[in-house]
C-alpha positions, 0 to 999 in steps of 0.5 A: 401177639400171636394167634392160630388160624383157629383162634382167629376163626373163633374171634371173627366167626369164620371158617378155617380151610387148611391148617387150624394151628398155623400161627400168625403174628403180623399183617402183610398185603397179599402181594407182599406176603411172608411167613407168619403174616395174615393178609386179606383178599377183598378186591377181585383184581388182587385174586392172582396174588392168592396163588403165589402169596407167602402169607400163612393165612388169607382172609377171603369171603365165604363164597370165594371159589379158588381156580388154582392151587394155593399154599396158604390157609384160608379163613372164610369170613362174611366180609374180609375187609371188615374182618381185617379192620377188626384185627387191626383195631385189636392190634392197635389196642395191644401195641398202643395202650392208653396213656395216663397222667398229666405231663408237668409242662402242661398248663391247665387252668384252675377253672378247667374240669379234668376227668378220670384216667386222662392223659395230657401230654407235653406243653398242652394248654387247657383254658378256663371253663374247659371240660375234659371227659373221662378217658380222653387222650390229649397229645403234645402242644395241643391248645384247648380254648375257653369253655371247650367240652371234650367228652369221654374217650376222645383222642386228640393228637399233637398240635391240634387247636380247638377254639373257645366254646366248641363241643367235641363228642364221645370217642372222637378222633382229632388227627395231628394239626387239625383246627376246630372252630377257627373263624369262618370266612366272613368279610363285608366289602366297604365302599373304598374296596377294602373289607371289614371282618364279620365277627364269627360268634358261633361254635363247632359241634362234633357229635359222637364217633367223628374223626377229623383228619390231619390238617383239616379245618372245621370253621366256627359258625357266624351265628349258631353252630357248624355241626358234624353229626355222629359217625362222620369220617373226614380225611386229611386237608379237608375244609368245612366252612362256617354254618355247614351241617354234615349228616350222619356217617358221611365220609370225605376224602382228602382236599374236599371243600364244603362252602358256607351254610351248606347242608350235607345229608346222611351217608354221603361219600365225597371223593378226593378234591371234590367240592360243594358251593355254599347255601345248597343242600345235598340229599342222603346217600349221594356219592361224588367222584373225585374232583366233582364240583357241586354247583346247585342243590341235589334233591334226589337221594342215592345218586352218583355224580361226576364232573363239574358242574356235577352231572349224573353218573350214567349221563357223564359216562355217555358224555365221556364216550363222546368226548373220547371220540371227539378227535376222530369226529373233528377229523371227519367233520373237517374232511366233510367240510373240505369235500363240501367246499370242493362240491360247491366249487364244482356246482358254481363252475357248472352253474357258470357253464350253464349260464354261458350256454344259455346266453349262446342259445339266446 
């Protein structure tokens, strides 16, 4: 697949600055550019690479002002990151066209409903009452349990497990090895110290355009539903516990954990290894730095949070400045304590001398 800079400009509604006819056929990071590749400049810390890159075309923002000479053709767009994402999607569709057909090794219940233009790979199991929508792609070794609904154009990669009754919306992507609808972690303590399992009778519901990363888990509800609302993007190795609700277009990086019955607002962002305790609520547009631990409800929307227990961003930064100065502060305090001890010893000696003089005068 090959395009000229001019063709890309028309596609991306951008403006060429350089050779309209230069051709590109691949992608490269700007620091690893090569002839025939297109790169992008979005993060300012990579600006220096623009002046030495070997890439033929570089996507830059409309207001970018170069300060040195460069040899590549610039393609100015509103948002370079969004533009390269659009081109990558186009390339992915070209290089990985949708499959069609059912592999003979797949087991599909006679009581399941299979839509049109569906791909079902090797050793896939689809149980009674499952409904597979038009255009779905289901890769090898996937298990789809009783009564599962998989709506139109959803993509399920290899080794995914979807337990009974769960609902998957349109255009969802389930990456390899993820588990949807496993039992929530519910156990009741017994007088003898053992535990009895609490049956988990609810389901998981993923709304449209949700993506679940590789080896991530979304637990079924004890009663009712665990709900992942539309547009949510979840990274690899994330755990969503039972009866959690995640609001529209929230994103979670790897190793995030959300404990049971927590309600996450819309448009929230969770950095890697962040976590939320159970039975709390998180306001819309809340942003959490990596390893942040949320220990209570957050009611004010649009704030940034750090540390554990969670601390408002500006307060954390002030505290961190003090923390970095702690060794020197301890040294000053220790020296001051030493000086105070010496001063006290001198005062005690003077008091003793005064008492001796006073006794002589008497």
